[in-house]
C-alpha positions as CSV (number, residue, x, y, z in Angstrom):
1,M,-87.8,-39.9,116.6
2,S,-91.0,-41.9,116.1
3,R,-91.1,-45.6,116.8
4,L,-92.0,-46.2,113.2
5,L,-88.7,-44.6,111.9
6,Q,-86.4,-46.1,114.5
7,P,-85.9,-49.5,112.8
8,V,-85.3,-47.7,109.5
9,F,-82.6,-45.5,111.0
10,V,-80.9,-48.5,112.7
11,L,-81.0,-50.5,109.4
12,S,-79.5,-47.7,107.5
13,L,-76.6,-47.3,109.9
14,L,-75.9,-51.0,109.8
15,S,-75.8,-51.0,106.0
16,L,-73.3,-48.2,106.0
17,A,-71.1,-50.0,108.5
18,A,-71.5,-53.4,106.8
19,C,-68.6,-55.5,105.6
20,T,-67.7,-56.3,102.0
21,V,-67.5,-60.0,101.1
22,G,-65.0,-61.4,98.7
23,P,-61.3,-60.7,98.2
24,D,-60.0,-57.1,97.9
25,F,-58.1,-56.4,94.6
26,Q,-54.3,-56.1,94.9
27,R,-52.4,-54.8,92.0
28,P,-50.5,-57.8,90.6
29,E,-46.7,-58.0,90.3
30,G,-45.8,-59.1,86.8
31,P,-42.4,-59.9,85.4
32,R,-40.1,-56.9,85.6
33,V,-37.0,-55.8,83.8
34,E,-34.7,-53.3,85.6
35,A,-32.9,-51.9,82.5
36,W,-33.2,-52.0,78.8
37,A,-31.0,-54.4,76.9
38,S,-27.7,-53.0,75.6
39,P,-26.6,-54.0,72.1
40,Q,-23.3,-55.7,71.5
41,K,-22.4,-53.2,68.8
42,A,-23.9,-49.8,69.1
43,A,-25.6,-48.2,66.1
44,P,-25.5,-44.4,65.3
45,S,-29.0,-43.8,66.8
46,Q,-29.3,-45.0,70.4
47,V,-32.2,-45.2,72.9
48,V,-32.0,-43.1,76.1
49,T,-34.1,-43.3,79.2
50,S,-35.4,-39.7,78.9
51,P,-39.2,-39.3,79.2
52,L,-40.9,-40.9,76.1
53,D,-42.1,-38.4,73.6
54,E,-45.9,-38.7,73.6
55,R,-46.3,-37.4,70.1
56,W,-43.5,-39.6,68.8
57,W,-44.5,-39.2,65.2
58,D,-43.2,-35.6,65.4
59,V,-39.7,-37.0,66.1
60,F,-39.4,-37.8,62.4
61,K,-39.8,-34.1,61.6
62,D,-41.9,-34.9,58.6
63,P,-44.8,-32.3,58.4
64,Q,-46.9,-34.6,56.2
65,L,-46.6,-37.5,58.6
66,S,-47.5,-35.3,61.5
67,A,-50.5,-34.0,59.7
68,L,-51.8,-37.5,58.8
69,S,-51.3,-38.5,62.5
70,R,-53.5,-35.6,63.6
71,R,-56.1,-36.5,61.1
72,V,-56.3,-40.1,62.2
73,L,-57.2,-39.0,65.7
74,T,-60.5,-37.5,64.4
75,D,-61.3,-39.4,61.2
76,N,-60.4,-43.0,61.9
77,L,-63.4,-45.2,61.8
78,D,-61.9,-47.9,64.1
79,L,-61.3,-45.3,66.7
80,Q,-64.9,-44.0,66.3
81,L,-66.2,-47.6,66.9
82,A,-64.0,-48.0,70.0
83,T,-65.4,-44.7,71.3
84,S,-68.9,-45.9,70.7
85,R,-68.1,-49.1,72.6
86,L,-66.7,-47.0,75.4
87,Q,-69.9,-45.0,75.6
88,Q,-71.9,-48.3,75.7
89,S,-69.7,-49.4,78.6
90,R,-70.3,-46.2,80.5
91,A,-74.1,-46.6,80.0
92,A,-73.8,-50.3,81.2
93,R,-71.9,-49.1,84.3
94,Q,-74.6,-46.6,85.0
95,V,-77.3,-49.3,84.9
96,I,-75.3,-51.5,87.3
97,T,-74.3,-48.8,89.8
98,A,-77.8,-47.6,90.0
99,E,-78.5,-50.4,92.5
100,R,-76.5,-48.4,95.1
101,Y,-79.2,-45.8,95.4
102,P,-82.9,-45.9,96.5
103,T,-85.5,-46.2,93.8
104,S,-88.8,-44.3,93.9
105,S,-91.9,-43.9,91.8
106,A,-95.2,-42.1,91.8
107,S,-98.5,-43.4,90.6
108,G,-102.1,-42.1,90.3
109,G,-105.3,-43.0,88.7
110,Y,-109.1,-42.7,88.5
111,A,-111.6,-45.4,87.7
112,R,-115.3,-45.8,87.5
113,K,-116.0,-49.2,88.9
114,R,-118.7,-51.7,89.9
115,N,-118.0,-54.7,92.0
116,S,-119.8,-58.0,92.1
117,G,-122.4,-58.4,94.8
118,E,-121.5,-62.1,95.1
119,G,-117.8,-61.6,95.2
120,L,-115.5,-59.1,97.0
121,N,-117.0,-56.6,99.3
122,D,-118.7,-53.7,97.6
123,P,-117.4,-50.4,99.0
124,S,-120.5,-48.7,97.6
125,G,-122.7,-50.4,100.1
126,H,-125.2,-51.4,97.5
127,E,-124.2,-55.1,97.1
128,G,-122.9,-54.5,93.5
129,K,-126.1,-52.8,92.3
130,S,-124.4,-49.4,91.6
131,A,-121.1,-48.1,90.3
132,F,-118.7,-45.9,92.2
133,N,-115.7,-43.7,91.7
134,L,-112.2,-44.5,92.9
135,W,-109.5,-41.9,93.2
136,D,-106.0,-43.2,93.9
137,A,-102.5,-41.6,94.1
138,G,-99.3,-42.5,95.9
139,F,-95.5,-42.5,96.2
140,S,-93.3,-45.6,96.8
141,A,-89.6,-46.1,97.4
142,S,-87.3,-49.0,98.0
143,W,-83.6,-49.5,98.8
144,E,-81.6,-52.6,99.2
145,L,-79.4,-52.4,102.3
146,D,-76.0,-53.6,101.2
147,F,-75.0,-55.3,104.4
148,W,-72.6,-57.8,102.7
149,G,-71.2,-55.5,100.1
150,R,-72.7,-57.3,97.1
151,V,-73.8,-54.1,95.4
152,R,-70.5,-52.5,96.2
153,R,-68.7,-55.4,94.5
154,E,-71.0,-55.1,91.5
155,T,-70.1,-51.4,91.3
156,E,-66.4,-52.2,91.6
157,A,-66.6,-54.8,88.8
158,A,-68.5,-52.3,86.6
159,D,-65.8,-49.6,87.2
160,A,-63.1,-52.2,86.2
161,T,-65.1,-53.2,83.1
162,L,-65.3,-49.6,82.1
163,E,-61.5,-49.4,82.4
164,V,-61.2,-52.4,80.1
165,A,-63.2,-50.4,77.5
166,E,-61.1,-47.3,78.0
167,N,-57.9,-49.1,77.4
168,D,-59.4,-50.9,74.5
169,R,-59.9,-47.5,72.9
170,R,-56.4,-46.5,73.8
171,G,-55.1,-49.7,72.1
172,V,-57.1,-48.9,69.0
173,L,-55.7,-45.4,69.0
174,L,-52.1,-46.6,69.4
175,S,-52.5,-49.2,66.6
176,A,-54.1,-46.5,64.3
177,L,-51.2,-44.1,64.9
178,A,-48.6,-46.8,64.4
179,E,-50.3,-48.1,61.2
180,T,-50.4,-44.6,59.8
181,A,-46.7,-44.1,60.4
182,Q,-45.8,-47.5,59.0
183,D,-47.9,-47.1,55.8
184,Y,-46.5,-43.6,55.3
185,I,-42.9,-44.7,55.7
186,Q,-43.4,-47.7,53.4
187,L,-44.9,-45.4,50.8
188,R,-41.9,-43.1,50.9
189,G,-39.7,-46.2,50.7
190,V,-41.5,-47.4,47.6
191,Q,-41.1,-44.0,46.0
192,S,-37.4,-44.0,46.8
193,T,-37.0,-47.5,45.4
194,R,-38.8,-46.3,42.2
195,A,-36.5,-43.3,42.0
196,V,-33.4,-45.6,42.3
197,T,-34.9,-47.9,39.6
198,E,-35.5,-45.0,37.2
199,Q,-31.9,-43.8,37.7
200,N,-30.6,-47.3,36.9
201,L,-32.9,-47.5,34.0
202,D,-31.3,-44.3,32.6
203,V,-27.9,-45.9,33.1
204,A,-29.0,-49.1,31.3
205,R,-30.4,-47.1,28.4
206,H,-27.1,-45.2,28.2
207,S,-25.3,-48.6,28.1
208,L,-27.6,-49.8,25.4
209,K,-27.0,-46.7,23.3
210,L,-23.3,-47.1,23.8
211,S,-23.3,-50.8,22.7
212,Q,-25.3,-49.8,19.6
213,L,-22.8,-47.2,18.7
214,R,-19.9,-49.6,19.2
215,L,-21.8,-52.2,17.1
216,A,-22.1,-49.6,14.3
217,D,-18.3,-49.0,14.6
218,G,-17.7,-52.7,14.4
219,V,-16.3,-52.9,17.9
220,A,-19.2,-54.5,19.7
221,T,-21.3,-57.6,18.8
222,D,-25.0,-58.3,18.5
223,L,-24.7,-60.2,21.8
224,D,-23.6,-57.0,23.6
225,V,-26.6,-55.1,22.2
226,A,-29.1,-57.9,23.1
227,E,-27.7,-58.2,26.6
228,A,-28.0,-54.4,27.1
229,A,-31.6,-54.4,25.7
230,A,-32.5,-57.3,28.1
231,Q,-31.1,-55.3,31.0
232,V,-33.3,-52.3,30.1
233,A,-36.4,-54.5,29.8
234,T,-35.6,-56.2,33.1
235,I,-35.3,-52.9,35.0
236,E,-38.5,-51.5,33.3
237,S,-40.4,-54.6,34.5
238,Q,-40.0,-53.5,38.1
239,L,-41.7,-50.2,37.7
240,P,-45.4,-51.4,37.4
241,A,-45.1,-53.4,40.6
242,L,-43.8,-50.3,42.4
243,Q,-46.6,-48.2,41.0
244,Q,-49.1,-50.8,42.2
245,R,-47.6,-50.9,45.7
246,Q,-47.7,-47.1,45.9
247,A,-51.4,-47.1,45.0
248,Q,-52.1,-49.8,47.6
249,L,-50.3,-47.8,50.3
250,I,-52.1,-44.6,49.4
251,N,-55.4,-46.5,49.6
252,A,-54.4,-47.9,53.0
253,L,-53.7,-44.4,54.3
254,S,-57.0,-43.2,52.8
255,L,-58.9,-46.0,54.7
256,L,-57.2,-45.0,57.9
257,M,-58.4,-41.4,57.4
258,G,-61.9,-42.7,56.7
259,E,-61.7,-41.6,53.0
260,P,-62.6,-43.3,49.8
261,P,-59.9,-45.0,47.6
262,Q,-57.1,-42.7,46.2
263,A,-58.5,-39.8,48.1
264,L,-55.0,-38.9,49.2
265,H,-53.4,-39.4,45.8
266,A,-52.9,-35.8,45.0
267,E,-51.4,-35.2,48.5
268,L,-49.1,-38.2,48.6
269,A,-48.2,-39.1,45.0
270,A,-45.3,-36.6,44.8
271,D,-42.0,-38.3,45.8
272,A,-40.5,-37.5,49.2
273,P,-37.7,-39.0,51.2
274,V,-38.1,-41.7,53.8
275,P,-38.5,-40.0,57.3
276,Q,-35.2,-40.4,59.2
277,T,-34.7,-41.3,62.9
278,P,-33.0,-38.9,65.3
279,T,-29.6,-39.6,66.9
280,Q,-31.3,-40.3,70.3
281,V,-34.6,-42.0,70.8
282,A,-36.2,-41.3,74.2
283,I,-38.0,-44.4,75.5
284,G,-38.5,-43.7,79.2
285,L,-37.8,-46.1,82.1
286,P,-38.8,-49.8,82.2
287,S,-40.8,-49.2,85.4
288,Q,-43.2,-47.0,83.4
289,L,-44.2,-49.7,81.1
290,A,-47.2,-51.0,83.1
291,E,-48.6,-47.5,83.3
292,R,-48.4,-46.9,79.6
293,R,-49.2,-50.0,77.6
294,P,-52.9,-50.2,77.0
295,D,-52.9,-54.0,76.9
296,I,-51.2,-54.3,80.3
297,R,-53.7,-51.8,81.8
298,Q,-56.5,-53.7,80.1
299,A,-55.4,-57.0,81.5
300,E,-55.1,-55.5,85.0
301,A,-58.6,-54.1,84.7
302,R,-59.9,-57.5,83.6
303,L,-58.3,-59.1,86.7
304,H,-59.8,-56.4,88.9
305,A,-63.3,-57.0,87.5
306,A,-62.9,-60.8,87.9
307,T,-61.8,-60.3,91.5
308,A,-64.7,-58.1,92.3
309,S,-67.1,-60.6,90.7
310,I,-66.0,-63.2,93.3
311,G,-67.4,-60.8,95.9
312,V,-70.7,-60.5,94.0
313,A,-71.0,-64.3,93.8
314,K,-70.3,-64.7,97.6
315,G,-72.8,-61.9,98.4
316,D,-75.6,-64.0,96.7
317,F,-75.2,-66.5,99.6
318,Y,-76.4,-63.9,102.1
319,P,-79.9,-62.5,102.7
320,R,-81.0,-59.6,100.7
321,I,-82.6,-57.0,102.9
322,T,-84.7,-54.3,101.2
323,L,-86.3,-51.3,102.9
324,S,-89.5,-50.3,101.2
325,G,-92.3,-47.8,101.9
326,N,-95.3,-46.2,100.3
327,F,-97.5,-43.3,101.1
328,G,-100.7,-42.2,99.2
329,S,-104.3,-41.2,99.3
330,Q,-107.4,-43.1,98.2
331,A,-111.0,-41.9,98.1
332,M,-114.3,-42.5,96.4
333,Q,-115.2,-38.9,96.3
334,L,-113.0,-36.3,94.7
335,S,-113.8,-33.9,97.6
336,D,-112.3,-36.4,100.1
337,F,-109.2,-37.1,98.0
338,G,-106.1,-35.8,99.8
339,S,-107.9,-35.4,103.1
340,W,-106.3,-36.8,106.3
341,G,-108.8,-39.7,106.4
342,S,-107.9,-40.9,102.9
343,R,-104.3,-41.4,103.6
344,Q,-102.6,-44.8,103.4
345,F,-99.0,-45.8,104.0
346,G,-96.7,-48.8,104.7
347,I,-93.1,-49.0,105.6
348,G,-90.8,-51.8,106.7
349,P,-87.9,-54.1,105.7
350,Q,-88.2,-57.3,103.6
351,F,-85.6,-60.0,103.2
352,S,-85.0,-63.1,101.0
353,L,-82.6,-65.9,101.8
354,P,-81.6,-68.6,99.4
355,L,-82.3,-72.1,100.9
356,F,-81.9,-74.5,98.1
357,D,-80.9,-73.9,94.5
358,G,-79.4,-77.2,93.4
359,G,-75.8,-75.9,93.7
360,R,-76.3,-72.9,91.3
361,L,-74.8,-70.3,93.7
362,R,-71.8,-72.5,94.6
363,G,-71.2,-73.3,90.9
364,M,-71.3,-69.6,90.1
365,L,-68.7,-68.9,92.8
366,H,-66.4,-71.6,91.5
367,L,-66.8,-70.1,88.0
368,R,-65.9,-66.6,89.2
369,E,-62.8,-68.0,91.1
370,A,-61.7,-69.8,88.0
371,Q,-62.2,-66.7,85.8
372,Q,-60.1,-64.7,88.3
373,Q,-57.3,-67.3,88.1
374,E,-57.4,-67.1,84.3
375,A,-57.3,-63.3,84.4
376,A,-54.2,-63.5,86.7
377,V,-52.4,-65.8,84.3
378,A,-53.4,-63.6,81.4
379,Y,-52.0,-60.5,83.1
380,Q,-48.7,-62.3,83.7
381,Q,-48.6,-63.4,80.0
382,T,-49.4,-59.9,78.8
383,V,-46.6,-58.3,80.7
384,L,-44.1,-61.0,79.7
385,R,-45.1,-60.7,76.0
386,A,-44.7,-56.9,76.3
387,W,-41.1,-57.3,77.5
388,H,-40.3,-59.7,74.7
389,E,-41.8,-57.3,72.1
390,I,-39.7,-54.4,73.4
391,D,-36.5,-56.4,73.5
392,D,-37.2,-57.7,70.0
393,Q,-37.8,-54.1,68.7
394,L,-34.7,-52.8,70.4
395,T,-32.6,-55.5,68.7
396,R,-34.3,-54.8,65.4
397,Y,-33.7,-51.0,65.7
398,N,-30.0,-51.5,66.4
399,S,-29.4,-54.2,63.8
400,S,-31.3,-52.5,61.0
401,Q,-29.1,-49.4,61.4
402,L,-25.9,-51.6,61.2
403,R,-27.2,-53.3,58.1
404,R,-28.1,-49.9,56.5
405,D,-24.6,-48.6,57.1
406,S,-23.0,-51.7,55.6
407,L,-25.3,-51.4,52.5
408,A,-24.4,-47.7,52.1
409,E,-20.8,-48.7,51.9
410,A,-21.6,-51.5,49.4
411,V,-23.5,-49.0,47.2
412,R,-20.6,-46.6,47.2
413,Q,-18.2,-49.4,46.2
414,N,-20.5,-50.7,43.5
415,Q,-20.8,-47.1,42.0
416,I,-17.1,-47.0,41.8
417,A,-17.0,-50.4,40.2
418,L,-19.6,-49.5,37.6
419,R,-17.8,-46.3,36.5
420,T,-14.6,-48.4,36.2
421,A,-16.3,-51.2,34.2
422,Q,-17.9,-48.7,31.8
423,Q,-14.6,-47.0,31.3
424,Q,-12.8,-50.3,30.7
425,Y,-15.5,-51.4,28.3
426,V,-15.1,-48.2,26.3
427,E,-11.3,-48.9,26.2
428,G,-11.9,-52.5,25.2
429,V,-10.3,-54.0,28.3
430,V,-13.4,-55.9,29.5
431,D,-16.4,-57.5,27.9
432,F,-19.9,-55.9,28.2
433,V,-21.0,-58.7,30.5
434,N,-18.8,-57.2,33.2
435,V,-20.7,-53.9,32.9
436,L,-24.0,-55.7,33.2
437,T,-22.9,-57.7,36.2
438,V,-21.7,-54.7,38.1
439,Q,-24.8,-52.7,37.1
440,G,-27.1,-55.5,38.4
441,A,-25.1,-55.6,41.6
442,L,-25.4,-51.8,42.1
443,L,-29.2,-51.9,41.5
444,A,-29.6,-54.7,44.0
445,T,-27.6,-53.0,46.7
446,Q,-29.4,-49.7,46.1
447,E,-32.7,-51.3,46.5
448,Q,-31.6,-53.1,49.6
449,L,-30.3,-49.8,51.0
450,V,-33.6,-48.1,50.5
451,E,-35.4,-51.1,52.0
452,S,-33.0,-51.0,55.0
453,S,-33.3,-47.3,55.5
454,T,-37.1,-47.8,55.5
455,G,-36.7,-50.6,57.9
456,V,-34.8,-48.4,60.4
457,S,-37.7,-46.0,60.5
458,L,-40.2,-48.8,60.7
459,A,-38.3,-50.3,63.6
460,M,-38.5,-47.1,65.5
461,V,-42.3,-47.0,65.0
462,G,-42.5,-50.6,66.2
463,L,-40.4,-49.7,69.2
464,Y,-42.8,-46.9,70.2
465,K,-45.8,-49.1,69.6
466,A,-44.2,-51.8,71.8
467,L,-43.6,-49.2,74.5
468,G,-47.3,-48.2,74.3
469,G,-46.6,-44.5,73.7
470,G,-48.8,-42.0,71.8
471,W,-52.2,-42.1,73.4
472,E,-51.5,-40.1,76.5
473,S,-51.5,-36.6,74.9
474,V,-54.8,-37.4,73.2
475,Y,-56.5,-39.5,75.9
476,P,-54.8,-38.5,79.2
477,L,-54.2,-41.0,82.0
478,A,-56.2,-38.9,84.4
479,S,-59.4,-39.5,82.6
480,A,-59.5,-43.1,84.0
481,D,-59.4,-41.8,87.5
482,S,-61.8,-38.9,87.3
483,A,-65.3,-38.9,85.8
484,K,-64.7,-41.8,83.5
485,T,-65.9,-39.9,80.5
486,P,-64.8,-40.8,77.0
487,H,-62.6,-38.4,75.2
488,T,-63.3,-37.7,71.6
489,P,-60.4,-36.0,70.0
């Protein structure tokens, strides 16, 4: 090995064996729950610790909901924006991590020149009285020897920042899927409410007709007819608001699919029942939560990036050693260009060491340490909030079922009461006001039953969203550990 290359070889070996300044990231331990909460009174549909269904929207067994969920994976504009942000993060990571590698460039040129006879030396030998040709070409390279691990910490922070963007996209995907299911379920709930309202409107019109016939027979009074007509008008007044709500929900679903207003009207305007929940809802184990929820994974990645940034700030205190070299050829005659005598080269290390900066480096280190502390607290808060959300959704899912079952019994009893009141009114046993009162109670409980049935399905959607399920089958977990390439469904 030549004497010229010996220092280069030694410096390269030292850079490979160098230490890495700053703290090493350790996965944080957040608040943990060993088991899901058990309700005091169990509802018909219960949660089980079987593996969570990744495509949880298919659990409802509603083909239209499943089709909309598949469409939102490809057509949702928020998801496309998140994918674009992920691609930007990948490009930014590439810019930062390029510092790990040597940089090289080639140059060349030709110039017809004439120097001053009174200034710099004239290579033509004619004291600036004649022009000359200058041919020049070369190759140069440089490489910062990462003795202290500053560049490695920058790369580590860039990788963690990329994970933040990956989990941001997962969070957008999860929200889009949940919002699609929620809007669809609410749409079917509105349609069911309208169907109940129309059924009660038919009953009210029958009561009005009955009171008019009894008035003609001299049995009823004008008061009975007026009260029956008011009941018909009151029920009719609810229909426009329900139609408006249906149009709004179809618009909301159209927007989620990236479509113009009412684009899905022909597809969704026909009435359909509210999607029902299964008898068992698989939600997985509590220990899997941190691996699944995008916001927890994102908070962990932010903490990782903040920890690595401390190492970058500490690395700025140490000398930067750069190995650079160049090789080329320079000649005044084209025939001499490239000959052994025209060669030129230079190689050797350079270093820079901060001596005085007014406290800038120390202030940056304090800033990074404070940001790391903030990220650690944010991680704890994110995990704790997740447990609270899940516990709330579990309670909501159970209690909404109990309320639905009670309302179903109330509807059944009110239907019996209405038939009895109508029969007694025809027989002249009770006044017409009793019929109207029972009919109003029946309509109210039927609407509450539809609302409660819708609420049960919405609670299950909220539970799956709180559990962070749904993105794995579209954007697998392994992508974060492999090539870090975005997945466009």
